[in-house]
C-alpha positions in Angstrom: 0.0 0.1 -0.1 2.9 2.4 0.8 4.5 2.0 -2.5 1.1 2.6 -4.5 0.5 5.7 -2.6 4.0 7.0 -3.0 4.2 6.0 -6.6 1.1 7.9 -7.3 2.1 10.9 -5.3 5.6 10.9 -6.8 4.3 10.8 -10.4 1.7 13.6 -9.8 4.3 15.9 -8.0 6.8 15.2 -10.7 4.7 16.2 -13.4 4.2 19.5 -11.6 8.0 20.1 -11.1 8.5 18.7 -7.6 10.6 15.8 -6.5 9.2 13.8 -3.4 12.6 12.9 -1.9 11.2 10.9 1.1 7.9 10.7 2.9 6.3 8.7 5.7 2.8 7.0 5.9 1.2 5.8 9.1 -1.4 3.0 9.1 -3.7 1.3 11.6 -5.9 -1.6 11.6 -9.8 -1.2 12.3 -10.8 -3.8 15.0 -11.3 -7.3 13.5 -13.0 -10.3 14.8 -9.8 -11.6 16.4 -6.3 -12.6 15.6 -7.2 -14.9 12.6 -9.3 -12.0 11.0 -7.6 -8.6 11.4 -9.4 -5.3 10.6 -9.2 -3.3 7.5 -5.9 -1.5 6.8 -6.6 2.4 7.3 -4.4 5.3 6.6 -4.2 7.3 9.8 -2.3 10.4 9.2 -1.6 13.3 6.6 -0.1 12.0 3.4 2.3 13.6 1.0 2.5 17.1 2.6 5.5 19.4 3.4 5.3 18.4 6.9 5.4 14.5 6.2 7.7 14.6 3.2 10.7 16.3 1.6 9.7 18.3 -1.6 12.6 19.5 -3.7 12.1 21.7 -6.8 13.1 19.4 -9.9 14.6 22.3 -12.0 17.0 23.0 -9.2 18.1 19.5 -8.1 21.8 18.8 -8.1 23.0 15.3 -7.2 25.1 15.0 -3.9 24.3 18.3 -2.7 21.9 19.9 -0.3 18.6 20.7 -2.0 16.4 23.7 -1.9 13.0 22.7 -0.6 9.6 23.3 -0.2 9.1 21.6 3.3 9.9 22.0 6.8 13.6 21.6 6.3 14.0 25.4 6.5 12.7 25.1 10.1 15.1 22.2 10.9 18.2 24.1 9.5 17.1 27.1 11.6 16.8 24.9 14.8 20.2 23.3 14.2 21.6 26.8 14.6 20.4 26.9 18.2 21.7 25.4 21.3 18.4 23.9 22.1 18.6 20.3 23.5 15.7 19.1 21.6 13.4 18.4 24.5 10.0 20.0 24.7 9.0 22.7 24.8 10.5 23.8 21.4 11.8 27.3 21.1 9.6 30.0 19.6 10.3 30.5 16.0 11.2 34.0 14.8 8.7 35.6 12.6 10.9 35.6 9.6 11.4 31.8 9.7 7.6 31.4 10.2 7.0 33.7 7.2 9.6 31.9 4.9 8.3 28.4 5.9 4.8 29.5 5.0 5.8 30.8 1.6 7.6 27.7 0.9 4.5 25.7 1.7 2.5 28.1 -0.2 4.7 27.7 -3.3 4.2 23.9 -3.1 0.7 24.2 -2.8 0.5 26.4 -5.9 2.7 24.0 -7.9 0.8 20.9 -7.0 -2.6 22.4 -7.5 -2.0 25.1 -10.2 -4.0 27.4 -7.9 -3.3 30.6 -5.8 -4.6 30.9 -2.3 
């Protein structure tokens, strides 16, 4: 199931100029009638978003180097510059980091949907 979802998303995004470099899926099982009859497989979280995937602009891809992105990597990169020990609560993000991240997510949305918000 993971491969089917990924392949469909990868192909759709690639046609719109985005490489989905990696992603995650979370599945669960509905209650079945016992161990011999497990429940139906269900997808239980967001799928193929800038929070759950790495989106790279295909026209800027260079093998072996860090990639520009339309995902939360910008926030990760900022957090790596801090002395935060990565235990909750996380640090407050500066307004410019929030604004740049929002702009990256919006650009991904517009590339994928062909629509402006």
